[in-house]
C-alpha positions in Angstrom: -11.0 5.0 -20.8 -9.8 2.0 -22.4 -11.9 -0.5 -20.1 -15.4 -0.3 -19.3 -14.5 -0.8 -15.7 -18.1 -2.8 -14.8 -17.0 -5.8 -17.5 -13.6 -6.3 -15.0 -14.7 -9.3 -12.8 -11.3 -9.9 -11.2 -7.9 -8.1 -10.6 -6.5 -9.9 -13.8 -8.9 -9.1 -16.0 -8.0 -5.6 -14.7 -4.4 -6.0 -15.6 -4.9 -7.4 -19.0 -6.3 -4.3 -19.7 -4.5 -2.0 -18.5 -1.2 -3.2 -19.1 -1.6 -3.1 -22.9 -2.1 1.0 -22.7 1.1 1.1 -20.4 4.2 3.0 -21.5 7.0 0.1 -21.8 9.6 1.8 -19.9 7.1 2.4 -16.8 5.3 -1.3 -17.0 8.6 -2.5 -16.9 9.4 -0.9 -14.4 5.9 -2.0 -12.3 6.8 -5.5 -12.9 10.0 -5.7 -11.2 11.7 -7.0 -14.8 14.9 -8.3 -13.7 14.0 -8.6 -10.0 10.8 -10.6 -9.6 11.6 -12.9 -7.2 10.4 -11.2 -3.8 7.0 -10.5 -5.3 6.4 -13.3 -6.6 7.4 -14.9 -3.3 5.1 -12.9 -1.8 1.7 -13.5 -3.7 2.4 -17.6 -3.1 3.4 -17.1 0.4 -0.6 -15.2 0.8 -2.0 -18.7 -1.6 0.2 -21.1 0.5 -2.5 -19.9 3.3 -5.4 -22.7 3.0 -9.1 -21.2 4.7 -11.6 -23.8 6.5 -15.2 -22.7 5.2 -17.7 -23.1 8.3 -20.8 -24.3 8.6 -24.5 -23.1 10.0 -23.4 -19.7 11.0 -26.2 -16.6 9.8 -24.3 -14.8 7.0 -27.3 -13.4 6.0 -25.5 -10.0 6.4 -22.2 -9.4 5.9 -20.7 -5.7 6.9 -16.8 -5.3 5.3 -16.3 -1.5 7.4 -13.6 -0.9 9.7 -12.1 1.8 11.5 -8.6 3.0 11.4 -7.1 5.2 13.6 -10.4 6.4 14.5 -11.7 7.0 10.9 -14.6 4.5 9.4 -14.2 3.1 6.2 -16.3 1.0 4.2 -13.8 -2.3 3.9 -10.4 -3.0 5.0 -8.4 -2.1 2.1 -6.9 1.2 0.8 -4.3 2.0 -1.9 -1.2 2.4 -1.4 1.2 5.3 -2.4 3.4 4.4 -5.9 5.0 6.9 -8.3 4.4 7.6 -11.6 0.5 7.2 -12.3 0.7 10.0 -14.6 2.2 7.5 -17.2 -1.2 5.8 -17.3 -3.5 8.4 -16.7 -3.5 12.1 -16.9 -5.3 13.0 -13.6 -2.4 10.1 -11.8 -3.2 10.5 -8.1 -6.2 13.1 -8.0 -8.4 10.5 -10.1 -7.1 7.6 -8.1 -8.4 9.5 -4.9 -11.6 9.9 -5.8 -11.6 6.6 -7.1 -10.8 5.3 -3.4 -13.2 8.0 -2.2 -16.4 7.2 -4.2 -15.3 3.3 -3.0 -15.6 4.8 0.7 -11.6 3.7 1.2 -8.2 5.9 2.2 -5.9 6.8 -0.7 -2.3 7.7 0.1 -0.4 10.0 -1.6 3.3 9.1 -2.5 5.9 12.5 -1.4 7.2 11.3 -5.0 3.9 11.3 -7.0 3.0 14.1 -9.6 0.0 15.7 -8.0 0.5 17.4 -4.9 -1.4 17.6 -1.4 -3.7 20.5 -2.9 -5.3 18.6 -5.4 -5.3 14.9 -3.8 -6.8 15.9 -0.4 -10.3 17.7 -1.7 -10.6 14.6 -4.5 -10.3 12.1 -1.5 -12.9 13.9 0.4 -11.1 13.1 4.0 -9.8 10.1 3.0 -6.7 10.7 2.6 -3.1 9.9 4.2 0.7 11.7 2.8 3.5 9.0 2.3 6.2 10.9 3.3 10.3 9.9 2.9 12.9 11.3 5.1 15.0 13.5 3.0 18.0 15.6 3.8 16.5 18.8 3.9 13.9 18.4 7.0 12.6 21.7 6.0 10.8 19.8 3.0 9.5 17.2 5.3 7.6 20.2 7.4 6.1 22.0 4.4 5.1 18.7 3.1 3.7 18.0 6.6 2.0 21.8 6.5 0.1 21.0 3.4 -0.6 17.5 4.0 -2.7 19.1 6.9 -3.8 22.3 4.7 -5.0 19.2 2.3 -7.2 17.0 5.0 -4.9 14.5 5.3 -5.4 12.3 8.4 -2.2 11.1 8.7 1.1 10.4 7.8 3.1 7.7 6.2 6.3 7.5 6.8 9.1 4.8 4.6 11.3 3.4 6.5 12.7 0.6 4.4 14.5 2.3 1.6 17.3 4.5 3.4 19.1 4.3 0.1 18.7 3.9 -3.6 18.7 0.4 -4.4 20.9 -1.3 -6.9 18.6 -2.2 -9.5 19.3 -4.7 -11.8 19.6 -4.0 -16.0 16.1 -4.1 -16.8 15.1 -2.3 -14.0 17.7 0.1 -13.7 17.3 0.8 -17.7 13.8 1.7 -17.3 14.6 4.1 -14.2 16.8 5.5 -15.7 14.3 6.3 -19.1 11.7 7.5 -16.9 14.1 10.5 -14.8 13.8 12.7 -17.3 9.9 13.1 -17.0 9.7 12.4 -13.1 12.4 15.2 -13.0 10.2 17.7 -15.5 6.7 18.5 -17.8 3.5 16.8 -16.7 4.9 13.8 -15.2 7.2 15.5 -13.0 7.6 14.3 -9.0 5.6 17.6 -7.3 8.7 17.7 -4.8 11.2 18.0 -7.5 9.2 20.5 -9.5 7.8 22.3 -5.9 12.2 22.2 -4.6 13.7 22.9 -7.3 15.2 26.0 -5.8 16.6 23.4 -3.0 20.8 22.2 -3.5 21.3 18.9 -4.9 20.4 16.1 -3.2 18.1 18.1 -0.7 15.6 16.0 -1.7 17.4 12.4 -1.7 16.2 10.0 1.5 18.5 10.6 4.4 20.3 7.5 5.7 21.4 9.3 8.8 17.7 9.2 9.6 17.0 7.2 13.3 14.4 6.2 15.8 15.1 9.2 17.7 14.4 11.2 15.1 10.6 10.4 15.1 10.1 12.6 18.5 10.8 15.8 15.6 8.8 14.9 13.0 5.9 14.0 15.5 6.0 17.5 16.4 5.1 18.5 13.3 1.2 17.9 13.5 -1.1 16.2 15.3 -2.0 13.7 12.7 -1.4 10.0 13.5 1.8 8.4 12.6 2.0 5.3 10.7 5.4 3.5 9.7 5.5 2.3 6.0 8.3 -1.1 5.6 8.3 -3.0 9.2 9.1 -6.2 8.1 11.0 -7.5 11.9 9.0 -7.6 15.1 12.2 -5.9 16.7 11.4 -2.9 14.5 7.5 -3.7 15.2 8.6 -3.4 19.0 10.9 -0.1 18.4 7.4 1.4 16.2 5.1 1.0 19.6 8.0 2.1 22.0 9.1 5.6 19.9 5.3 6.5 19.2 3.9 4.9 16.5 0.0 5.0 15.5 0.1 2.2 13.4 2.6 0.2 11.0 2.2 -1.5 7.9 4.5 -4.9 7.4 5.9 -4.8 4.2 8.9 -5.3 2.0 8.3 -2.4 -0.8 6.4 -4.8 -2.8 9.7 -6.2 -3.6 11.7 -2.7 -5.2 13.3 -2.6 -2.0 15.8 -5.3 -0.6 16.1 -8.5 -2.9 14.7 -11.8 -1.5 13.0 -10.1 0.9 11.0 -12.4 3.8 7.5 -12.6 2.3 5.2 -10.3 4.4 2.6 -13.0 5.0 5.7 -14.7 6.7 6.9 -12.1 8.6 3.0 -10.6 9.8 2.0 -13.0 12.5 5.4 -12.3 14.9 5.2 -8.6 14.3 1.3 -9.2 15.3 2.7 -11.2 18.5 4.9 -8.1 19.3 3.0 -5.7 19.4 -1.0 -6.9 19.7 -3.4 -4.5 19.8 -1.0 -1.5 21.5 -0.8 -0.2 17.6 -2.8 -0.8 14.5 -0.7 -3.1 12.4 -1.7 -3.0 8.5 -0.2 -5.6 5.8 0.8 -4.9 2.0 3.0 -6.5 -0.8 1.1 -9.4 -2.9 -2.2 -8.6 -2.0 -4.7 -10.0 -4.9 -8.0 -11.2 -4.5 -10.2 -10.9 -1.5 -9.1 -13.9 0.1 -5.5 -12.9 0.3 -7.2 -9.8 2.0 -8.9 -12.4 4.5 -5.9 -14.1 4.6 -3.6 -11.0 6.1 -6.7 -10.1 8.6 -6.8 -13.6 10.2 -3.1 -13.5 10.9 -3.7 -10.4 12.4 -3.9 -7.4 10.3 -6.4 -4.9 10.6 -6.2 -3.5 6.9 -4.2 -3.8 3.8 -3.3 -1.9 1.3 -3.2 -2.5 -2.6 -0.7 -0.7 -5.3 -0.4 -2.5 -8.7 -4.5 -2.9 -8.7 -5.0 0.2 -8.2 -2.5 1.2 -10.8 -4.7 -1.3 -13.2 -7.2 0.4 -12.3 -6.5 3.8 -12.7 -4.7 2.6 -16.3 -8.1 0.8 -16.9 -10.7 2.9 -16.2 -9.5 6.3 -14.5 -11.4 6.9 -11.6 -13.5 4.4 -12.2 -11.6 2.0 -12.6 -9.5 2.1 -9.4 -13.5 2.2 -7.6 -13.9 -1.3 -9.9 -10.9 -2.3 -8.8 -11.7 -1.8 -4.8 -15.2 -3.4 -5.7 -13.9 -6.2 -6.7 -11.8 -6.9 -4.0 -14.9 -5.9 -1.0 -17.4 -8.1 -3.2 -14.5 -10.7 -3.2 -13.8 -10.4 0.9 -17.5 -10.3 1.5 -17.8 -13.9 -0.2 -15.1 -15.9 1.7 -16.3 -13.6 5.1 -19.6 -15.4 3.8 -18.4 -18.9 3.6 -15.9 -18.7 6.2 -18.0 -17.7 8.7 -17.6 -13.9 9.3 -20.1 -12.1 9.2 -18.7 -8.8 9.9 -14.4 -8.1 10.3 -13.8 -8.8 14.1 -15.4 -12.3 13.5 -11.9 -12.9 11.4 -9.3 -15.0 13.3 -6.9 -17.6 12.4 -9.2 -20.5 13.0 -10.0 -19.7 9.3 -6.8 -20.9 8.1 -6.0 -24.7 7.4 -3.2 -26.1 8.3 -1.1 -27.7 5.4 1.0 -31.0 5.2 4.7 -30.7 4.6 5.8 -34.6 3.6 9.1 -33.7 3.6 9.5 -32.7 7.6 6.4 -35.0 7.9 5.0 -32.2 10.4 2.1 -29.5 10.1 2.8 -26.5 8.8 
């Protein structure tokens, strides 16, 4: 443990404690060096949404718990899938799952993570979703789903916004290339590469030919709820609903996919309007404070997912650091809920958001 998690009071402090401990190449990859704009736009878009306090409401008790896909959790905050966590802590995703479970919420294991479902599932105590990439060998997808089910997964989370690897700019490309060897072998190896290395070259690469009609095959592999991650357009949200998705995550891959992608805070309202309450809508990318969580909920999301803050917590303090990050965000959320007059998550609506005046346009936004 590199820091006492109890001494860390906000996500900026967690990041400051974590980053000096991270290998340079991995830190460059995590920070999107050379392609920071989308992530910066996401963070700014949340913060542009001003909040309005509400007077004389009984908020002596504030309840942050929610039910997602039939599962009750302590807060509308989950951990997002990410790769490379063993670079910052030897237990990697196992420690992440343990910390999230201790905080009473869900962790999502990346299909390209370093620790397999068989280790992560038991550590999560039932609070575990399995992220999938649809790779070119369908038998790999089938086997990962079976392993996830056997390990206690409560949902499958298919990433749909990255059919091909993006062309990273030089700083990101150099970081990625320097990490490829450890991600392919040894203690940091992605379990998908390690466990299916007998497959032909390219079998575990994303399949760019997948379309909406292929979801029927995936849904036929299990009875688990299916979440689609990486929806940013209302028409795609409607297609997800119409093809049997149980939930969607409005996401732009946290800035590591399409450059200059629309910020999630800007995309979320139209998506919620398009699908209403017919499927659950979550959001990720750029969430850094409990106030950001409130903003996402006010725009219609049922929950958010956090990636980098989770990773910083893991680097700063292992499972206890992950738990601390989630507790910080939960406490911040409870505070802003109380000040804005929401005694429970169901009380949060768009009325909490203040209109900002745009003097250049002469109108309110």
